[in-house]
LOLO-966057 format. One record per atom (N, C-alpha, C): x, y, z. Coordinates in steps of 0.1 Angstrom, whole numbers, plus 5000, padded with zeros to 4 digits. Layout:
N
XYZ;...
//
This chain:
745
386569263156;386869403168;386469293180;386669363189;386769353205;386469423212;386169393223;386869523238;386769483247;387169553262;387369523274;386769643279;386969603293;386069733302;386369903294;387569923291;388170033287;388370063268;388769963263;388870013250;387769893239;387969983226;387969883218;388569893207;389069733200;390169743194;389569623181;390369683171;390269723159;391269633151;391169553146;391869483143;391469473121;392169463112;391669483099;393069423089;392769263085;393869223077;393769253064;394669283059;394469323041;395669263033;394969183024;395269143012;397169243004;398269173006;399469253005;399469293017;400569413016;401369493027;400569593031;400469593047;399969733056;400769813058;401869853052;402269963058;402170083066;402870153069;402970313078;401770353067;402470383056;401470483045;401270373032;400970263031;399970163021;398470193028;398270263031;396770263032;395970323044;394670353036;394070433046;392870363048;392670323063;391470233072;390770363076;389370333070;388570403080;387370293084;386970313100;385970303104;384570363112;383570363102;382570393107;381970403120;381170423132;380470393141;379370423141;378470373141;376770453146;376270393153;376970483170;377070413184;375170413188;374270503184;372870483179;372870393173;372770333166;371970193153;371270263149;371170383139;369670423136;370770523126;370570493115;370870493095;370670683096;369570703102;369270883097;370070933105;370870943114;371271013125;372870983116;373771103119;375271093116;375271103109;376471083098;376871053086;376770983075;376470933065;376870863057;376570733060;376670643063;376270493073;375370523085;375570653090;374770713105;375670693112;376770713107;378270723119;377870843129;378270843142;378370953148;380070963154;380770873149;382270873151;382970793137;384170883133;384670773119;386070773129;386570693128;387470623129;388470633119;390070723122;390870673105;392470613113;392870563101;394170513104;395070523093;396370573091;396870663077;398070703080;399870713070;400170773075;401170753088;400770643092;401770573107;400670633118;399370703116;398970763130;397170733126;397070743139;395370693140;394670793151;393470863140;392470963153;391270903152;390170973162;388670963160;388471113159;387071133151;386371233148;385071203152;384171333151;382771323157;382071413148;381171343143;380171423134;379771523140;379571633137;378471813139;377471783136;377171733121;376371743117;376571903107;377472003110;377272093104;377372073088;376572173079;376472163062;377672193059;378872293064;379772303059;380872203062;381672153053;382472063050;383972063065;384272213064;385572213072;385172183088;383872183091;383172153104;382272063102;381972043098;381771893099;381571793109;383471763113;383671703119;384571773132;384571693146;385371763156;386471643157;387471683161;388271563169;387971523182;388071393186;387871373197;389171293208;390071293196;390771243200;391671223190;393171263194;394271263181;395171183180;395271123193;396771033189;396170853194;395370823189;394770643191;396470603191;396370463201;397270363195;396970333180;397870283173;397770223162;399170163158;398870023148;400569963151;400169873133;401069943124;400969813110;402469753105;401669583105;402969483105;402069403091;402869383087;402869273075;401369323069;400269203070;399269203064;398069253075;398569303087;397569363094;397569513100;396469543102;396469663108;395469633122;396469713131;395469663146;395769853154;394769903159;394570003170;393769963181;393270073185;392470053199;391470243205;390370203208;389270343210;389370313222;389570423232;389170393244;387470473248;386670323252;384970383254;384870513258;384970553264;384970653272;385070793258;385670783249;385970863235;384670843228;383870683230;382670673218;381370703229;381270763244;380070743252;379770623260;380370493261;380170353263;378970333256;379170313248;377970273236;377970093241;376270063242;376369913246;375969833233;376269903222;376369813208;376269933196;376669883187;377369993171;377169923162;376769993150;376569913138;378069983131;378869893120;380269913119;380469903103;381170033097;380969983085;382870043081;383469983074;385169973074;385269993059;385770093057;386870123046;388170113042;388770043034;390170063032;390670083017;391370193019;392170233007;393270253004;394070202995;395370192990;396170322986;396670412997;396670512993;398370533001;399170663003;400370713003;400870833007;401570873019;401671013020;402571003022;402471173019;404171193023;405071163035;406471153035;406871083050;406571173063;406271293060;406371463068;406071563058;405471683070;405071793063;405771873056;405571913050;406872033044;406272193049;407472233048;407172413049;407972463036;407072553034;407072613018;406972783019;407872863017;407872963013;407273013000;406473112999;406073182983;407373252982;407473232969;408773292962;409973232960;409973122965;411173072969;411372972952;410272932951;410572872934;409972942925;410172992920;409473102907;409473002895;407572982886;407872902879;406872952871;406872952857;405573012855;404672842844;404072812854;402972672847;402572672845;402172582829;400972572829;400372422831;398972422839;398872242841;398172182828;398972142821;398672052806;398871942802;399871882811;400371762807;401971732805;402271862806;403471872795;404471952805;405271842814;406071832822;407371922822;407671982808;408872102805;408972192817;408272282819;407972412824;407972342842;408772232844;409072192859;410472172859;411072202848;412972152847;413572262850;414472232861;415272312872;414272382885;412972232886;412672332902;413272202909;413772222918;414072072924;413071992933;413071912935;411871862952;412171902958;410671882965;410471932978;410671862991;410171682979;410371572993;410671422980;411571352988;412071212982;410871142990;409771072984;409270972994;409670842994;409370743001;409970653002;409370572992;410070422983;409870362973;409070232975;408270202971;407470072975;406570012990;406370172993;405270173006;403970183007;403370142992;402470152989;402170062977;401070062967;400970002956;401470102945;401370012933;402070102924;401270242919;399970212922;399270282912;399370452922;399870412933;399670522948;400670552955;401670532949;403670522955;403870602949;403870732956;404970882952;406470852955;406970932948;408270922947;408871042950;408571142939;409471282938;407971362937;408171472952;407571572953;407371702951;406771812943;407771922943;406072022943;407272152944;406372262949;406872372942;405972462938;406472612929;405172682928;405672852928;404772952928;405373032921;403973142913;404373202904;403973362910;404373382925;404173542933;404873602929;404973772925;405873812924;405973902939;407274022936;407274112946;405574212949;404674262939;403674332936;402274232937;401974142931;400974032931;401073922938;400073872945;400073722950;399873662939;400273532940;400273402931;399573272932;399873162924;399173062929;400272952928;399972852942;400772712943;400872602936;401672572928;401772462921;402272352927;401672242920;401872052927;402472002914;403571932916;403871812910;404171652918;404071552912;404171392921;404371332911;405571292916;405371112902;405071012907;404770912904;404170792908;405170712901;405070552905;405570472901;405170382889;403370412890;402670342884;401870372877;400670322872;399670402868;398870512869;398470612866;397370752876;396570712869;396170612862;394170622856;393570622867;393670532879;393070532889;393170642902;394270742902;394770792911;394470942912;394470972923;393571092930;394771132942;394971242938;396371372945;395371432950;395771442966;395371522978;396171612983;396371782979;396871812986;396571932996;396771913013;396372013021;397372123026;396972243020;397772363021;397472423042;398072443049;398272513056;398372673057;397772743051;398372883050;398072973064;397272933072;397873073086;399072993093;399472893092;400372823099;399672803114;398372793119;397372763129;396972613127;397372503140;396372403136;394972373135;394772503148;393172503152;392172523146;392772583131;391772663122;391872563109;390672593101;390572483087;390372343089;390572233080;390272113086;391572043093;390872023101;392071923107;392571853106;394071833102;394671663102;395371703120;394771673127;395271673140;396271603139;396571463138;397671413143;398871453137;399171533126;400371573120;400271753126;399471793132;399471943141;399272053128;398672033118;397872113112;396272103105;396372243102;394572313098;394672323079;394172263074;394172313065;392772373060;393372523054;392572613047;392372643034;392972553025;392972513011;393272353011;392772283001;392972093000;392072112983;393772102976;393272062963;393271902961;392771862954;392471722951;391771642936;392871652931;392971622915;392271502910;391071482910;390771312905;390971282889;391771182892;392171092874;392471222869;393471312867;393571442862;395671402860;396371522851;397371552849;397971422838;398071282840;398471212831;397971122825;396471042826;396170962829;396970822823;397270742827;397670622820;399670672817;399770742827;401270802826;401670822844;402970852845;403270822862;403570942868;402871082859;403071212866;401971352868;401871372881;400471442880;400571542887;399771712881;399971802887;398971902884;399272032893;398072092897;398472222909;397172292912;397472412915;396472432927;396172512936;395672562944;395372682947;394072722946;393972902949;394772992941;394072992928;395073052920;394873242925;395973302929;396073452925;395873472943;396173372951;395973402967;397373412973;398673362969;399273342981;400473452979;400673582985;401873632988;403273642987;403773662982;405573602980;406073642995;406773573004;407273553017;406373513026;405173443022;404473353029;404473223032;404873213044;405273063046;403772943048;404272843044;402572773043;403472623045;402472503052;402572403055;402172333044;402972223034;401872083028;402171983031;401071933029;400971723032;400771713017;401071633012;400771532998;400171383002;398871392996;398571252998;397971142982;398571042979;397870992967;397070832968;396070852964;395470722969;394170692961;393470632961;392270542950;391270592959;390970732963;389270772967;388170782969;388270692946;386770712942;386470822931;385870822923;385570922915;384270902905;383771022906;382271002898;381770972883;381670882882;380870832873;379570872868;379471002854;378270982854;377171112865;376871062874;376071162885;375871012895;377070882896;377670822904;378870812911;378670822924;380270812931;381070692929;381870662929;382270492926;383570542936;382770422950;384370382954;385370302952;386470342952;387870262944;388070152957;387570212973;388570122978;387270022983;387769912990;387469823001;385869863009;384669793008;383369843017;383569693023;383769673036;382769583044;381869623052;380669553054;380369523046;379769573028;379669463021;379369573009;378069633011;377469643017;375969673017;375369683028;374869753036;374369813048;375869823058;375469743072;376769753082;376269633090;377469593097;377169483114;377269513126;376169493133;376569573140;377669493157;378469553159;379169503169;378469543182;378069453197;377669503208;378469463220;378169503232;378369353241;377469293244;377969203251;376669093247;375869143260;374769183257;373769223266;372869123268;372669083283;372268913290;370969013301;369968963292;368869033303;368268883308;369168893325;367768863335;366768793338;365968693337;364768653336;364868623354;363268693357;362968673375;362668503375;363268483383;363268303388;361768263387;361368173380;359668143385;359767983390;360267953379;360667753385;361967733390;361667633405;363567603409;364067493397;365267553408;366467463400;367267383406;367567273405;368167113404;369467153400;370767173409;372067173402;372367083401;372567033386;372566883384;373266893372;373867023366;374467003351;373266903339;372066953346;371066883334;370166953330;369267033316;368367103318;367167013319;366267043334;365466963336;363866983328;363066933320;361766973316;361367073324;361367263320;360367363326;361467453333;362867333338;363167443346;363767543344;364267603331;364767703326;363667783317;362667723316;361667783305;361867953304;361268023315;361368173321;362468223311;363768183311;365068223311;364968173287;365568323287;365668373269;367268343268;366968223258;368668163257;369868253249;370568253249;371468383244;372468313240;372868293225;373968293216;374668363219;376368293221;377868353222;378368263213;379868383208;381068333202;382168403215;382568293221;383768303229;385368313219;385968393220;386768423217;388368373223;389268293214;390468263222;391568363227;391668373237;392368493238;393468403251;394068353245;394968223255;396168323262;396368333272;396968413282;398268373293;398568163286;399368123301;399467993291;400067913286;400967773284;402567753291;402667633297;403867573297;404767553287;406067583285;406767543275;406967403275;407467353268;407367363246;405767293247;404967443244;403667373239;403767323226;402767253227;403067163210;401867213200;402067243195;401267343179;400867243172;401067103170;400367033166;398966963166;399066983181;397267023184;396467163186;395867123173;394867223174;393867283184;393667423187;392667513197;392067573185;390267573186;390267673176;390067803186;390167893173;390068073176;388768103181;387467993179;386568083186;385367923189;384867973198;384067823207;382667853205;381967823201;380067853198;379767793216;378767873226;378367873233;376567943233;375967893244;374667943251;374467903260;373468033263;373768113280;371968133283;371668083292;370868083302;371068163315;369968293318;370668343334;369368463333;368968353346;367768413353;368568443373;367468513375;367768563392;366768563403;366768563414;365868583422;366568743430;366468703444;366468833451;367968823459;368568693457;369368603462;370968583456;370368523444;371468453438;370668473420;372468433416;371968433398;372568353392;371568243387;371868133383;372368133366;373068083365;373368053350;373467903342;372667863330;373567733326;373667753310;374667683310;376167703297;376267613291;375867623279;376267553268;377267503260;377967473259;379967543254;379967383244;380067443230;380467333219;381667293220;382467183224;383967173225;384067013223;385166983212;385266813210;386666893208;387466733212;388666703207;389466653220;390766613214;392066543225;391366573240;391666513250;391366533263;389966603269;389366533261;387866593261;386566453266;386066443273;385966603284;386766563296;387266703302;388566693310;387966763324;388366723332;387766743345;388166863351;389266963343;389467043344;388867163338;388167143331;387967263320;386567283329;386767443324;385567493334;384967643324;383767673333;383467773329;383467853337;383068023336;383168103342;382368253343;382368333350;381368433351;382468533360;382868643356;383868793362;383468903366;383368963377;382669073372;384169183384;384569273374;385569403379;384769503384;385269603391;384769703396;385169803402;384969863408;385870013414;387370033407;386370053396;387570113386;388269993377;387469923379;387969743373;389369733383;389669753390;390669683399;390369573410;389369583409;388669493420;387969383410;388269223416;386969163402;386769023416;385468983412;384868853418;384968733405;385068643408;384968533395;384468393400;383468353401;382868253403;382168143391;382368013392;382367943384;382767763388;382667673376;383067543385;383867463370;384667353376;385067233369;383967213366;384567063356;383766963344;383766883360;384466873365;384166743372;383766783392;382866923389;382566983399;383167043411;384467063412;384867153418;384567283416;384167373425;383567513428;385067623423;384767713415;385867793416;384967933423;385568013432;385568123443;386468233440;386568263433;387868363433;387768543440;387968593444;388868763441;389768803442;390068923436;391568973435;391269143436;392469193439;392469373440;393869353442;394469483433;395869543434;396669403424;396169353417;397369223409;396769123417;396369113431;396368993433;394868863433;394868753430;394168663432;393868543435;393068573446;393068423452;391668393453;391468243466;390268193463;389468263479;388368263480;387268323488;387568243502;388168173503;388068063517;389568143520;390468213518;391568273523;390768383534;391568423545;391068523552;389568553559;389068453562;387468483567;386868493549;386568473539;386068463529;385568373529;384068323520;383568233527;383268183507;383068043501;382468033491;381168053487;380968103478;379268153479;378868113462;379467973460;379167913447;379167823444;377667753441;377367623437;376967553428;377067433418;376867413407;377567213400;376967233392;377467063386;377567093373;378366993364;378367003350;378366863348;377766823331;377966683326;378266733312;378666643304;379066653288;378666553280;378166583267;377466543262;378366483250;378666353247;379666303238;379466303222;377766233221;377466263209;377166403205;377066513213;376766623205;378066723209;378966633215;380766733217;380066873221;379466873234;379366993244;379566973257;379767033266;379367103281;378067093285;378067073293;376867183301;377467223315;376867373320;377367383335;376067453339;376167423351;374867493361;375267523369;375267633373;375467703386;374667793390;375167863400;374667933409;375568023417;375568173413;376768223422;375568373433;375968393443;375368493448;375568673448;374868733445;374768803439;375268913451;374668943465;375868973477;375868903483;376868863485;377268753498;377968833511;378368953511;378369023518;379768923529;380568913520;381468873528;382568893531;383169063522;383769113521;385169113509;384069063505;385369023490;384969053477;383669023477;383268983463;382169103458;382169123446;380769233441;379769223447;379369343445;377869323450;376769393433;375869293436;374969283426;373469303432;372669403428;371669413427;370169423418;369269333423;368069303415;367369453408;367769453393;366869573391;367769673387;369069613389;370669673382;371369643375;372069683360;372869613349;374669673358;374969563349;376569583353;377269523346;378469603342;379969553332;379169663321;380069703313;380269763301;379769883303;379869963316;380370093324;381570093323;381870283329;382970303330;383870243341;383570233350;384270143361;384170043365;382869933355;383369813365;382969743350;382769603348;382969503337;382969353340;382269283327;381669173332;382269123319;382068953322;382668903314;382368743311;382468653301;381868533304;382768413298;383468353306;384768273302;384568113299;385368073294;385267883292;387067833288;387367753297;389067723297;388667613296;389667563286;389967443282;391867433290;391567313294;393167263298;393867193288;394767213286;395667113273;396566993279;396266893273;397366783281;397666663268;398966683266;399766633255;400666533255;400766383251;401566233260;401966303274;400366273280;400466313297;400666413305;401766523295;402166653302;400966733299;400966843315;399666953311;400567053302;400467103295;401067233289;400367353290;399267373293;398767473293;397267513298;396667603293;395267643289;394967743274;393767723271;392767813266;391867893266;391768003269;391068093273;389668173263;388368103268;387668163256;386568283261;386368383258;385968493268;384968513256;383868603262;382968743259;382368883273;382968973264;382069033273;381269113276;380369093281;378769133285;378569223291;377669233290;376669323300;374869303308;374769243316;373969183323;372769283328;371969263325;370869343332;369969283341;369669293353;368869163363;367869183367;367169123363;365569143364;365569163378;364169243379;363769333395;363169223402;362869253414;362169163423;360469213417;359769133416;358269203413;357769293417;357769253433;356969353445;357669463446;358769443441;359069623444;358569743436;358669853442;357769983434;359070063428;359770063434;361170153429;362270063426;363570163421;365070093424;365370093437;366269993443;366570013455;368269993455;368270003469;370069993468;370569873473;370269793483;370569663482;368969633487;369269453490;367869393490;369069283502;368169243511;368269093520;367469003520;367868883519;366468743515;367268673529;366068613531;366168473545;365668393546;365768253548;364468153548;364868113568;363268123568;362968073583;362767933584;362567873592;362067703593;360567763603;359767673606;359067723619;359267733631;358667813638;359267843653;359768003653;360268053660;360768203660;361868223660;362468353649;363568383643;363768493643;365268563636;365068723636;366468683622;366268803618;367168803603;368868853608;369768813606;370768813606;371468943604;372868943612;373069103612;373169183596;373469063587;373969133575;372469173572;371369153576;370369233575;370269393575;370569433593;370569533596;371869663586;373369553585;374069613574;373769693559;372569583558;372369623539;371169723541;370169693549;369269773548;369069803562;369769863577;369469923589;368069843589;367469733588;366269703589;366569533597;366069533606;365969383614;364069323611;363969193614;362369123609;362569033617;361769013624;361668883638;360068833635;360068723624;359268643620;358668573634;357568483637;356568393645;355968323635;356268193629;355568133621;355667993626;354367953615;354367773616;354667713605;354967853599;355767723582;356967753578;357867703567;359167723564;358767863556;359667943558;359068123554;359968193548;360268293539;360968353531;360668503532;361968563539;361668683540;362368773534;362268873522;362968973517;362969123523;363869213528;364269323531;364569413526;364269523517;364569553506;364669763515;366069773508;366069943509;365870023492;365070113492;364970183485;365670293484;366070313469;367170453467;366270583465;365170523464;363870613461;362470643467;361870733463;360370673469;359470573464;358970513469;358270393462;357070403460;356470533459;354970553458;355070703449;353470713445;353270843439;353870973448;353870973455;354571093462;355371043479;356671093482;356871123493;355871183504;356271083515;355571153528;356171273529;355971393531;356271523536;356571493549;357371533554;358471543566;359371393570;358871293560;360171173564;361771223558;361971143565;363471073564;364571063553;363671013542;364070973530;364370823528;364070733548;364670583543;363670533542;363570473531;362570343526;362870193527;362170133530;362269993535;361169953523;361369803523;360269723520;360469553530;359569533525;359569393538;358369353529;358869233529;358069093520;357768953526;357068853525;357068773528;356468673521;356768603517;356668473504;355168423510;354468393513;353568303524;353268443538;351768473536;351468473549;350168363557;349968273551;348968173563;349668113571;349568113583;350468013592;351168083602;351368263598;352768343602;351668353611;351868383625;351268433642;351468603636;352568613639;353168853637;354368803634;354668933632;356268993626;356269123630;357969083640;358469213640;359069323632;358969403630;359969483621;360569623634;362069583626;362469683636;363769763628;363169873625;363969983619;364970063625;366470053627;367070143634;367770263627;367970363636;368170493632;369270573639;369870633628;371170703630;371070863637;372370893641;372071083650;371271133637;372171123627;371971173610;370471153608;369771043612;368271063606;367471113618;367571133626;367471203635;367371353630;368571443629;368171623625;368171583611;367871483603;367271523591;365371493598;364871463610;363471443609;363071633615;364571643625;364171793628;363271783642;362771713646;362371663655;363171533669;362871573684;363271483691;362771313685;363871283690;363471113683;362971003689;362071063702;360571033702;359171063699;359471163690;358571143679;358171103669;359771013665;359570923653;358970803650;358270793639;357070703639;357270583628;356870523622;357170423615;355570463603;355870473593;355070443581;355070393570;353470323569;353170253558;352570263548;352770223535;352270283524;350870193517;349470213521;348670153516;348270153503;348870073493;348570123477;347570123474;345970033482;344670013481;344370173480;344770223489;343870353493;344970463483;345770493482;347370563480;347970643493;347870603498;347970683510;348970633522;349670703532;350870693542;349670643551;350070533559;349670563569;350470543584;350470543596;351170533608;351170363609;352170293613;351570163621;350970243631;350170133634;349170123649;349970053660;350669963664;351569913673;353169933668;353170053675;354470103670;355370223682;356470163688;357370253699;358770293698;358970403700;360670353700;361370373711;362670293707;363570243716;364870343715;365370473723;366370533720;367870513727;367470393727;369170343734;369970333725;370770383728;372470403716;372470243715;372870193700;373770093701;374670043687;375569923688;376069923677;375969803671;375569823657;375969673657;376769663643;377569543639;378669553627;379569703627;379469713639;380769843639;380170013631;378469973631;378170083628;377170113640;376970263642;376870323655;375470353652;374270353658;372570393656;372170443673;371270513672;371270583685;369770563687;369170453682;367970393683;367170333674;365870273684;365270213671;363670193671;363270173657;361670203656;360970073658;360270053664;359869933663;358269873666;357769773650;356569793651;356069653648;355069583656;354469493655;353069443653;353369363643;352269333630;352069183636;350469163637;349769053634;348569033621;347968943626;347268883615;345668953614;345668993629;343569083629;343969213631;344369233640;344169403648;345369493651;346569463636;347069573637;346869633627;347069783623;347469843608;349069883609;349569793594;349169713589;348669593591;348369463588;348069323591;349369233587;349669103591;350869033580;350268993567;348369023566;348768993558;348669073541;349469213550;349469273542;351269273538;351869153544;353069183542;353169093527;352869143518;352969063504;353869213493;354469283501;355769373497;354569493503;355269563512;355069653521;355769773525;355669903512;356869983518;356670053531;357670083542;357770143550;358570283549;358470383558;359370523561;359070533574;360070653576;360070653592;360070873593;358870893596;358871033597;358571063616;358771193621;358571253630;356771343629;356271323644;355071313642;354771423653;353571543655;353271533668;351871483670;351671423680;350471363687;349271433682;347871413683;347871263682;348371233662;348471113654;349171063643;348671113634;349371183626;348371293617;348771173601;347671173596;347171153580;347471183570;347571123556;347871163546;347071163534;346071203530;345471163522;345571293504;345571213497;345471233487;344271283478;343971403476;342471413463;342971463446;342671333442;342871333429;341971483420;343171563413;342671703409;343071633388;341771643385;341371693369;342271773364;342571833347;342571993342;341271963343;341772153343;339872223346;339572243363;338572253362;337772243378;337172163382;337872163397;337472013410;336572073419;335472023426;334972053433;335471943442;335572013455;336471903469;336071943479;336571833491;336071893502;336971823514;338171843522;339071803524;338271683537;338571573534;338371423548;338571433561;339971553558;340671593571;341071653577;340771693589;341271843598;342671873592;342971943582;344672003577;345272053590;346272003593;347772043602;347772163603;348272183590;347972323589;347172383577;346272483583;345372533573;345372643563;346972703567;347372813558;347372753544;346872853534;346272793520;348072823513;348872853520;350472823507;350972743514;350672693523;350972553534;350372413521;348572433524;347972353518;348472343500;348572443494;349072433481;350372443475;351072423487;352472393481;353272313469;352472133474;352872063466;352172083454;351372123449;350672133441;350672243430;351572353434;351672503426;353172443419;352872473405;352072573397;351072483393;351072393393;349472283388;348372343386;347872413405;346472483406;346772583407;346172653395;346072833398;344972873405;344272843403;342872903412;342072863423;341772923435;340472793444;339572913444;338472833447;337172973454;336272903460;335672933467;334672893481;333473043478;332472973485;331473053490;331273043504;331173213509;331373223526;329673233524;329273173531;327373163534;327273263545;327873263553;327973353567;327673483559;328873523550;328973673550;328873703532;327673563526;326873643509;328273673499;329173593502;330373633491;331173523487;331973523478;332973433475;334073483475;334773333482;336473423486;337473343474;338673393470;339173363458;340673363467;341273273458;342973263453;343573223443;344473313438;345073303429;346573263430;347273163422;348673153420;349373283410;350373323417;351173443402;352673423402;353273463393;354273413389;354973533388;356173583393;356373723395;357173703380;358173823384;359473853368;360673733374;360673733385;361973653384;361673493391;360373443383;359873293385;359373253398;359273343405;358773313422;357273293420;356573203427;355273193429;354873273442;354073293440;353173333458;351373333454;350873323467;349573273469;348473433470;347773543464;347173623465;345873593466;345073723475;343273693470;342873683488;341273673487;341173673500;340873553510;340973433498;340773333505;341973283513;342373263529;343373233534;344373113540;342773073541;342672883545;341972793536;342872653546;341972553537;341472483553;339972463550;339372383562;338472283558;337872173569;337472083567;336572123565;335072003562;333872103562;333372223556;334272223545;333272353534;334172293516;333472363508;333772263496;335072403489;335672353480;336372413473;336472423456;335772503451;336372503436;338072513435;338872383426;339672453425;340372393407;341272533402;341472523389;342372423386;342872363380;344572273373;344272283361;345772293360;346372283346;346572133338;346672053345;347071913347;346571783357;346671683356;346071593365;347371613379;347171583388;348071583405;346871573410;347671513423;347271433440;347871573446;346371633452;346471723458;346571643475;347571623482;347971573498;347371663512;346271623513;345471633528;346171633538;347071693549;347971633558;347271693570;346571553581;345471623589;345371503599;344371533608;343671403614;342671423609;341771303618;340671233614;339571293626;
//
């Protein structure tokens, strides 16, 4: 078994002839790897190939056998030749599994070459199923099957059909089949579609019938002989009824006492084997890497080694290829992978020896296909140190240096002649932004998806007698889970990482195009700045009224940094989301210690329209941050989320009040911006159900209750209509919740 981005491929080699009708090949696919779910071995899907056709069924869990499966794909590609059967299954039909447990069964069998149509009453006979076949005399055969297309004990030759229906009474359909060999282990199965409707009954979808009746005869008829006979559903078929009939003879198994004995061949004999996309869990880079083709002590300790078996999928050679030069079908490799915010690092150990090794042109690569697998980004290096960086689209494959691209791969390789293995050590930029490469983002997964695909590859050039004759390519499909930046609080869309020498600097245009943010530090020490754009709110709750644009700014060191200016560029669409004039926009930061969004203190808005990198912006919000008298300070920039929100002066604050299950006594620490109880309670409905307060001036309790009407709508009723600062309130909650009080100090 192997796979690419779209299909799972199955090849079964058999002892003997794998003819179109000479075997039934079933593959049980347990895609959730749970033997307690699914059918038999835990299989959610069953692949069947027989009679020259193949189809895929899904297990429904229905206890009634006719409805136990549903056909997912009735026409899978399949081929039989000599000793081999091969087929493919679209991964989309299997739900794009990362891995699966597999059991394969192969049974010798023979199926009639076509579905037969029979009219009840056309071959009247008074048949007794007794092993005496004289009562079949004079009945013409319904079908003559090819001889030699299956093993003797299941190889059908003549198939007969008769019935005993009369003008007044329905009757029984009888079957008789001649076999070329011994019937002692032969089972005959006859499928009858009695309503000529392929959508009812047991689905034999490739043959466009649905069998209402299935007659199975185990070790029946004439054991040791060459003829088997039987009947289907006594007294059911009226004269003149047209039915469709299909014959199948095979070694399906039999019952010995209370035990079912499989006469086919099962692989493995017990249990199942796992067939995965090779999943790579990239580690976060902790130890620096020196790209010299050697694994220095401690250099790769944080990465987990992953063992591979690379398959030979050679697709090119110059004729004449000298086949006396043996090349292996499989190559063993071990891979270490880690990443930071900018680079994907790989160390690959490939066991390979033989003629012309080491060869300067032998290379290791990682290939990524995306955009429906129509685009490709490949990076790696040759043994002699030459960098490989290619891209492709629409059938073209070219170097990144063409048409303005740039090389974003670095590395080196060595060869250990004692152990017979290559060591490739290289890194490839996750997001080069050169217009050709794919985009890989920390915290996300790539490969083995509906529209993207990734594989690891080793290529060996072959030279015979000084003549270059081609190369062998060894690959493995992989799914890579990139480690997320440890300081990030949620999933991100893009990230920009940049190093600054001492002095005053500003992030490149690339940072604006990825994150809509510019960071300008003034530093006395070398500094690394990361700017990320979140895809969701990075904290317990979003700031009410923000525009949904969240960023994160991180400095790898704060000592020696005088100040940092953060500039967030906004568009007309951002202003529309804010719902207020752009002069009211402000940058807020998340104080993780207090769990509160606060506005940046030294912040102003520049409303001048500007265009950067082809993107039109309608203005920018500028926040100045130093080490002492700003909020936040430089020391807070070890991973600080920011967002944009419109405000009405003076700046409002948001303070979350923890509510536990049951009654809570609270008092707002701020002057609520809107004291209306419906507005204050809106974020915590329906968790909060009641609110009470004592009005000392009137000597009475005021109350509010959240009710739900018949349509599921909520509203607040009662005598309490406002929540004010300086007053105490009993609040009843059904679960843990934070009540955000937005207002002024």
